[in-house]
C-alpha positions as CSV (number, residue, x, y, z in Angstrom):
1,M,141.5,91.0,111.7
2,A,143.2,94.2,110.8
3,I,144.7,96.6,113.3
4,P,142.8,99.8,113.9
5,A,144.7,101.8,111.3
6,T,142.7,99.9,108.7
7,D,139.4,99.6,110.6
8,M,136.5,100.1,108.2
9,D,134.8,103.5,108.4
10,Q,132.3,102.6,105.6
11,S,130.4,99.4,104.9
12,T,128.2,98.1,102.1
13,R,124.6,98.6,102.9
14,S,121.9,97.4,100.6
15,A,119.0,95.8,102.5
16,P,115.7,97.7,103.0
17,P,114.5,98.9,106.5
18,T,112.4,96.5,108.5
19,R,108.7,96.5,108.0
20,Q,106.3,99.2,109.5
21,G,109.2,101.2,111.0
22,T,109.7,98.7,113.9
23,D,112.7,96.8,115.1
24,A,111.2,93.4,114.3
25,P,113.9,91.0,113.2
26,P,114.6,91.4,109.5
27,P,114.0,88.4,107.2
28,C,117.2,86.3,107.2
29,S,118.5,83.4,105.2
30,F,119.7,80.2,107.0
31,Q,123.3,81.2,106.2
32,E,122.8,84.7,107.7
33,K,121.3,83.2,110.9
34,V,124.3,80.9,111.3
35,R,126.7,83.8,110.7
36,S,124.7,85.9,113.3
37,R,124.9,83.2,115.9
38,Y,128.6,82.7,115.3
39,H,129.2,86.5,115.7
40,A,127.1,86.5,118.8
41,F,129.3,83.8,120.4
42,W,132.5,85.8,119.9
43,Y,130.8,89.1,120.8
44,H,129.5,87.8,124.2
45,L,132.9,86.0,124.8
46,G,134.7,89.3,124.3
47,E,132.3,91.0,126.8
48,R,133.0,88.4,129.4
49,V,136.8,88.3,129.0
50,A,137.3,92.1,128.5
51,W,140.9,91.5,127.6
52,S,143.3,94.5,127.8
53,R,147.1,94.9,127.3
54,G,147.0,98.5,128.5
55,I,147.0,101.8,126.7
56,Y,148.2,101.6,123.1
57,R,149.9,104.6,121.6
58,E,150.7,104.9,117.9
59,R,154.2,106.0,116.8
60,P,153.7,109.5,115.5
61,A,154.5,110.2,111.9
62,Q,155.7,113.7,112.8
63,E,155.5,114.7,109.1
64,L,153.1,113.5,106.4
65,R,154.8,112.0,103.3
66,D,153.9,111.2,99.7
67,L,150.8,113.4,99.5
68,S,149.4,114.4,96.2
69,G,149.2,118.0,95.4
70,V,145.5,118.2,96.2
71,Q,146.0,116.4,99.5
72,Y,148.9,118.6,100.5
73,E,147.0,121.8,99.7
74,R,143.9,120.7,101.7
75,V,145.8,119.3,104.7
76,T,147.8,122.6,104.9
77,S,144.6,124.6,104.8
78,L,143.1,122.5,107.6
79,Q,146.2,122.8,109.7
80,R,146.3,126.5,109.3
81,R,142.6,127.1,110.0
82,F,142.2,124.7,112.9
83,R,145.7,125.0,114.3
84,V,146.1,121.2,114.5
85,R,148.8,118.7,113.5
86,F,147.4,115.2,113.8
87,E,150.6,113.6,112.6
88,Q,152.3,114.6,115.8
89,R,150.3,112.1,117.7
90,A,149.3,109.5,115.1
91,N,150.8,107.5,112.3
92,Q,150.5,108.5,108.7
93,M,147.4,106.5,107.9
94,T,145.5,107.5,111.0
95,A,146.4,111.1,110.6
96,L,145.3,111.3,107.0
97,R,142.0,109.7,108.0
98,Q,141.6,112.3,110.7
99,Y,142.2,115.1,108.3
100,D,139.6,113.5,106.0
101,Y,136.9,113.5,108.7
102,L,137.8,117.1,109.6
103,D,137.5,118.0,106.0
104,L,134.1,116.4,105.7
105,L,132.8,118.2,108.8
106,D,134.2,121.5,107.5
107,Q,132.6,121.0,104.1
108,G,129.2,120.1,105.6
109,W,129.1,123.0,108.0
110,S,130.0,125.4,105.3
111,T,127.5,124.0,102.8
112,L,124.6,123.9,105.2
113,R,125.6,127.3,106.8
114,L,125.3,125.8,110.2
115,P,126.2,128.0,113.2
116,R,129.6,127.6,114.7
117,L,129.2,125.9,118.0
118,A,131.6,125.5,120.9
119,G,131.2,124.0,124.3
120,G,128.5,121.7,125.6
121,T,128.5,117.9,125.5
122,V,129.2,116.0,122.3
123,Q,128.3,112.3,122.1
124,D,129.5,110.0,119.3
125,I,127.6,106.7,118.4
126,G,129.5,103.6,117.3
127,S,133.0,105.0,117.9
128,S,135.0,101.9,117.0
129,N,138.3,102.6,118.8
130,F,137.6,106.4,118.7
131,W,140.5,107.1,116.4
132,Y,138.6,110.3,115.3
133,A,138.2,111.7,118.8
134,P,140.8,114.4,118.1
135,V,138.8,115.5,115.1
136,L,135.6,116.0,117.1
137,H,137.5,117.7,119.8
138,T,139.2,120.0,117.3
139,F,136.0,120.9,115.4
140,F,133.5,121.2,118.2
141,R,135.7,122.3,121.1
142,P,133.3,120.5,123.5
143,T,133.1,120.9,127.3
144,A,132.8,117.1,127.3
145,L,133.3,114.5,124.5
146,I,131.9,111.0,124.9
147,G,132.4,108.1,122.5
148,V,130.0,105.1,122.9
149,E,130.9,101.8,121.3
150,V,128.9,98.5,121.7
151,E,131.9,96.3,120.9
152,G,134.8,98.0,122.6
153,H,136.4,94.8,123.7
154,R,137.1,93.6,120.2
155,M,140.7,92.4,119.9
156,Y,143.1,93.2,117.1
157,I,145.8,91.0,115.6
158,N,148.5,92.7,117.9
159,G,146.6,91.6,121.0
160,Y,145.3,95.1,121.9
161,S,141.6,95.8,122.1
162,R,139.6,98.7,120.8
163,H,139.4,100.0,124.3
164,D,143.2,99.9,124.6
165,Y,143.5,102.0,121.4
166,A,140.7,104.4,122.4
167,K,142.5,105.1,125.7
168,G,145.6,106.0,123.6
169,Y,143.7,108.3,121.2
170,I,141.9,110.2,124.0
171,Q,144.7,110.3,126.6
172,D,145.7,113.9,125.7
173,L,142.2,115.2,125.1
174,P,140.7,117.0,128.1
175,N,137.2,115.9,129.4
176,T,137.0,113.0,126.9
177,E,135.6,109.5,127.7
178,F,135.1,106.2,125.9
179,H,132.2,104.1,127.1
180,I,131.7,100.4,126.1
181,Q,127.9,100.3,126.0
182,D,125.0,99.8,123.6
183,Y,123.8,103.3,122.8
184,R,120.2,102.1,122.7
185,H,120.5,102.0,126.5
186,Y,122.7,105.0,127.0
187,R,120.9,107.8,128.8
188,S,122.6,111.1,129.1
189,P,121.9,114.6,127.7
190,A,123.9,116.0,124.9
191,N,124.1,119.2,122.8
192,I,125.5,117.5,119.7
193,I,125.3,113.8,118.8
194,T,127.3,112.4,115.9
195,A,127.0,109.1,114.0
196,W,129.4,108.1,111.3
197,Y,127.9,105.5,109.0
198,P,125.5,104.0,111.5
199,F,123.8,100.7,110.9
200,V,120.5,101.4,109.1
201,T,120.2,98.1,107.2
202,P,121.1,94.6,108.4
203,A,123.8,93.7,105.8
204,P,126.7,95.8,107.4
205,V,125.9,94.3,110.8
206,L,127.1,90.9,109.6
207,A,129.9,92.5,107.6
208,W,131.3,94.0,110.8
209,R,131.0,90.5,112.4
210,L,128.3,91.5,114.8
211,P,125.0,89.6,115.6
212,L,121.8,90.8,114.1
213,S,120.4,91.2,117.6
214,L,122.3,94.5,117.6
215,F,120.4,95.8,114.6
216,A,117.6,98.1,116.0
217,P,117.6,101.5,114.2
218,H,114.3,102.5,115.6
219,L,115.5,102.1,119.2
220,L,118.8,103.7,118.3
221,F,117.3,106.8,116.9
222,S,114.7,107.0,119.6
223,Q,117.5,107.2,122.1
224,V,119.1,109.9,120.1
225,V,115.9,111.9,120.4
226,A,115.7,111.2,124.2
227,N,119.3,112.3,124.8
228,L,119.3,115.4,122.5
229,Q,118.8,118.7,124.2
230,R,116.4,121.3,122.9
231,Q,118.1,123.2,120.1
232,G,120.7,120.5,119.9
233,L,121.9,118.9,116.7
234,F,122.2,115.3,115.5
235,L,124.8,115.0,112.8
236,M,124.9,111.9,110.7
237,V,127.1,110.7,107.8
238,N,125.9,108.0,105.5
239,Q,127.4,106.2,102.6
240,G,125.6,107.5,99.5
241,R,122.2,108.8,98.7
242,N,120.4,105.5,99.0
243,E,121.6,104.8,102.5
244,A,121.0,108.4,103.5
245,A,117.4,108.1,102.4
246,I,116.9,105.0,104.5
247,A,118.5,106.7,107.5
248,A,116.3,109.8,107.0
249,S,113.2,107.7,107.1
250,W,114.2,106.3,110.5
251,C,114.9,109.8,111.8
252,S,111.6,111.0,110.6
253,K,109.8,108.1,112.2
254,V,111.1,108.9,115.7
255,G,110.2,112.6,115.4
256,M,113.3,114.4,114.2
257,I,113.2,117.2,111.7
258,R,115.9,117.6,109.1
259,Y,117.9,120.9,109.3
260,G,119.6,120.1,106.0
261,S,121.7,117.6,104.1
262,C,124.5,117.7,101.5
263,E,126.6,115.3,99.5
264,L,130.3,115.6,100.3
265,R,133.3,115.3,97.9
266,S,136.3,114.3,99.8
267,R,139.6,115.6,98.5
268,L,141.7,113.5,100.8
269,R,140.3,110.0,100.6
270,P,138.0,109.8,97.5
271,R,135.2,107.3,97.9
272,L,132.2,106.0,96.0
273,P,129.4,106.6,96.6
274,P,130.2,110.0,98.0
275,P,129.2,110.3,101.7
276,V,126.0,112.3,102.6
277,L,126.0,114.5,105.7
278,S,122.7,115.4,107.3
279,C,121.7,117.4,110.4
280,W,118.6,116.9,112.5
281,M,116.8,118.5,115.4
282,R,114.1,117.4,117.8
283,A,110.6,118.3,116.7
284,P,109.0,121.0,118.8
285,A,106.9,119.6,121.6
């Protein structure tokens, strides 16, 4: 298993949503069922053991090297506008990924002409090891920032867990927490909720070595609606238009209204298909 600097932030998603907008188990082949049970064994073992080596801190790059002209220009612009230097607390690869996420947020907010928000509670769904917590803190300036990850005890090849890394990434961020919990059962109000490439089809669940029992988009988005405050925003990033359309159907089924959406063209880490950012609000009562 790769260390967090190469953790996936995108996955291949191709399967259709489950029938009738429910969370009934999707049709599975025998091989998929075997894989799911295998992943379930290791997932539950990790929960029981909850191994930790303590806080892990990356060695800061201090300066970014070997950037292309386009990358250098965009990073410099983000540094100037947001008064941030991610490379002073993260290695080169992590820092570049952080600038990339900041770039995507900046593009989306500008394209959709969303109001600039500051303060309030920001929740993030499926935070992995929360390597992008500094990005959310920089962009939203929240009163409280909470990352929620269902598999926070996953171990990396160096013996540290996602939780160990998360504690390192958030150690210098005020009022920031990392919760190891299934968001479907996480009940707490929020002004902004973010989800980067959430599971909206079954295929990536197995690709991430997780059991299919964790695939329940209807329950997940229902909990988003329950936690989202009035006038709050749910921000979601999906991989390409097809996945975004599937995700949008789940959001609509649980009573959310789309504020807007746009396709993003990353200048720092180009990817195909281009990610799609969408913003959602609770439907009026």
